[in-house]
C-alpha positions as CSV (number, residue, x, y, z in Angstrom):
1,M,-24.0,-3.5,97.1
2,D,-22.8,-3.9,101.2
3,P,-19.1,-4.1,101.7
4,R,-20.1,-7.6,103.2
5,Q,-21.2,-8.7,99.7
6,Q,-18.5,-7.4,97.8
7,R,-16.3,-9.8,100.4
8,L,-17.9,-12.7,100.0
9,G,-18.3,-11.4,95.8
10,H,-14.1,-12.3,96.6
11,L,-14.5,-15.7,98.0
12,P,-14.0,-18.8,95.6
13,G,-17.4,-21.0,94.7
14,A,-18.9,-23.6,97.2
15,E,-17.7,-26.3,94.2
16,R,-13.8,-24.5,93.8
17,A,-10.9,-26.5,96.0
18,V,-8.7,-24.0,97.4
19,Y,-8.1,-24.9,101.0
20,A,-5.1,-26.3,102.4
21,I,-5.7,-29.5,104.8
22,S,-4.6,-27.2,107.4
23,V,-6.8,-24.2,106.3
24,A,-10.3,-26.9,106.6
25,A,-9.1,-28.9,109.4
26,E,-9.2,-25.2,111.4
27,L,-12.2,-23.5,109.3
28,S,-13.9,-26.8,110.5
29,G,-12.6,-27.1,113.5
30,L,-11.5,-30.6,113.1
31,G,-7.8,-32.1,113.3
32,V,-5.7,-32.5,110.3
33,Q,-5.6,-36.2,111.1
34,T,-9.6,-36.2,111.7
35,L,-9.6,-34.8,108.1
36,R,-7.1,-37.6,106.8
37,L,-9.3,-40.6,109.0
38,Y,-12.6,-39.7,107.4
39,E,-10.6,-39.9,103.8
40,Q,-9.3,-43.0,104.7
41,H,-13.4,-43.5,105.3
42,G,-14.5,-42.7,101.8
43,L,-16.6,-39.8,104.3
44,I,-14.6,-36.9,102.1
45,S,-12.9,-36.6,99.1
46,P,-10.6,-33.6,98.5
47,H,-9.7,-32.6,95.5
48,R,-5.4,-33.4,94.7
49,S,-3.3,-30.9,93.6
50,A,-0.5,-31.6,90.2
51,G,1.7,-32.1,93.3
52,G,-1.0,-34.3,95.1
53,T,-1.7,-31.9,97.5
54,R,-4.9,-32.2,99.3
55,R,-7.4,-29.1,98.3
56,Y,-10.9,-28.6,100.0
57,S,-13.7,-27.1,98.9
58,G,-16.3,-24.9,100.1
59,D,-18.9,-28.2,99.8
60,D,-16.2,-30.0,101.1
61,L,-15.9,-28.0,104.7
62,A,-20.4,-28.4,104.3
63,R,-19.8,-32.0,104.3
64,L,-17.4,-31.9,107.2
65,A,-19.4,-30.0,109.2
66,R,-22.9,-32.7,108.3
67,I,-19.8,-35.2,109.7
68,A,-18.6,-33.3,113.2
69,A,-22.5,-33.0,113.6
70,L,-23.7,-36.7,113.2
71,T,-20.4,-38.2,115.1
72,G,-21.5,-35.7,117.9
73,Q,-24.9,-37.4,117.8
74,G,-22.9,-40.4,118.5
75,V,-22.8,-42.1,115.1
76,N,-20.0,-44.0,114.1
77,L,-18.1,-43.8,110.9
78,A,-20.1,-46.8,109.5
79,G,-23.0,-45.0,110.0
80,I,-22.0,-41.3,108.8
81,A,-21.0,-43.3,105.6
82,R,-24.1,-44.6,105.0
83,I,-26.2,-42.1,106.0
84,L,-24.1,-39.5,103.9
85,D,-24.2,-42.0,100.6
86,L,-28.2,-42.0,101.2
87,E,-28.2,-37.7,101.3
88,D,-26.6,-37.8,98.5
89,A,-28.6,-40.6,96.3
90,N,-31.8,-38.6,97.5
91,T,-30.0,-34.7,95.9
92,V,-29.5,-36.9,93.0
93,L,-32.8,-38.4,92.8
94,R,-34.7,-34.7,93.9
95,D,-32.6,-32.7,91.3
96,S,-33.6,-35.5,88.6
97,N,-37.5,-35.1,89.8
98,T,-37.3,-31.5,89.4
99,A,-35.7,-31.6,85.6
100,L,-38.3,-34.1,85.0
101,T,-41.1,-31.8,86.1
102,A,-39.6,-29.0,84.1
103,E,-39.3,-30.9,80.7
104,R,-43.2,-32.1,81.6
105,D,-44.2,-28.2,82.3
106,Q,-42.3,-27.2,79.2
107,L,-44.3,-30.1,76.8
108,R,-47.4,-29.5,78.4
109,D,-47.3,-25.4,78.0
110,Q,-46.1,-26.3,73.8
111,H,-49.3,-28.5,73.3
C-alpha cells in the first residue's frame, strides 16, 4: 500500500461527523458565520455533540463545496435550497431504482 493510501485509511468515513465548525470553515474555505447562515437557511445540518457543539462530516464538507459552487454561479440561498432538495430526492430515487433493478434481476435468475 502506498503512503498516500495509508494516510487516507486514517481519515474518518465521509458520514462521520468529526470536524468542529472552525475546521470545517477552514477546509471549505468559508467563514464560520457563513456556515451558521447556511445552517439557519436549512442548507446544512451538522451533527451536534452531547454538549451542543456543531460537528461536520466529510459529506457535510462536500455539500458545502456544492453550495459554494452554486453561490459562485449567482444562485441565491432559496434557489440553492431547492436545488439541493431536488438533488437529494434524485439520489434517493436513483438508489431505490438500483435496488429494485437488483431485486428484479435476482428474481429473474431464480426462475
